C-alpha positions, 0 to 999 in steps of 0.5 A: 729417771729410768722409764718404766719397762713396758709389759709384754702384750697378751699375744707375746705372753701366749707365744712364750707360754707355747714355746715353754710348753713345747719344750716342757713336753719334749716327750712327744706327740702330735695332731690327729692322725693314724698309727703307722706299721713299724715293724721290721723297718731299720732306722737310717743313719741320722745326723745333724751338722748345724747346731745339733745336740744342746749340751751344757758346760761346767758353768751350765752355759749352752753349746751345740755340737754335731749330733748323730744316732748312736747304736744302743749300748750294752746297759741300754734297753730301748730308744725312743726318738721324737721328730718335733715341729716347733709349733704352738699347737704341739702343747695341747696335742702332747699333754696325754703322752707328757703326763703318762711319761712324767708319772712314770719317772723314767730312768733315762740311762735304760731308756734313751730318749732323743727329741729332735726339734725341727725348726724347718717346720717352725712358726716364726714366733715359737722358733725364735724362742726356742733356744732359751726354752730348750736350755732350760729343759736340758738343765731340768732333764739332763739325760734326755738328748736334746737337738736342734735340727735347722734344715729338717734333715732328720724328718727327710732322711726318715721320710716322715710327714711335714709339720706332724710329730712322729714318735718311734721306739727302736731296739738294740739293732736299730729296728722299729718296734713301735711308731705313733704318728699323731695326737695321742688319746689317753688310751693311745698314750697308755698302750705306748707307755706299756710298750716301753715298760714291756722293753724296760722289763726285758734283757738289756742291749748287752744281754740280747746281743750275747 
């Protein structure tokens, strides 16, 4: 006779839900904190050599390849870079902006969205569950760039605070136009959404460079 499968413990179910929530909300946010001035700063060259960007093959199986932050192309309008620590607390902190972004149903061919999952800042349990959850997110949002950064190199290259989620908006020239560090209130989420909408109403990168 087959032994009945044991049910996962409440703690295990909680951790799995937290990991799924983190990746389900890959479009932002973090701990209570201050808004940082962004104007005029140009993004440093960014690359992740080990693991890197998660891609899906023709059968939907995940694979990884080296990732680097590419310049925005002519038909794109604005880029959004999220640097996310793999931590359980992120789920509750991300909710206001996550809901606002989902409601907008953005075209990710115009808004280039890149989420860098920083496993160097992970709590061990969430880190173990991350790969399966990020594969599910990629299948649901194939135009979103999802990057696993084992060593935390992106956070260090940008000189960002450890264990905090950072959201950076950058223009066609790679210059930061807005930045948020810390948890979002409803009002802060709305303000950030308005900044994205403003850029999407403006010229594409091809037009602004001509």
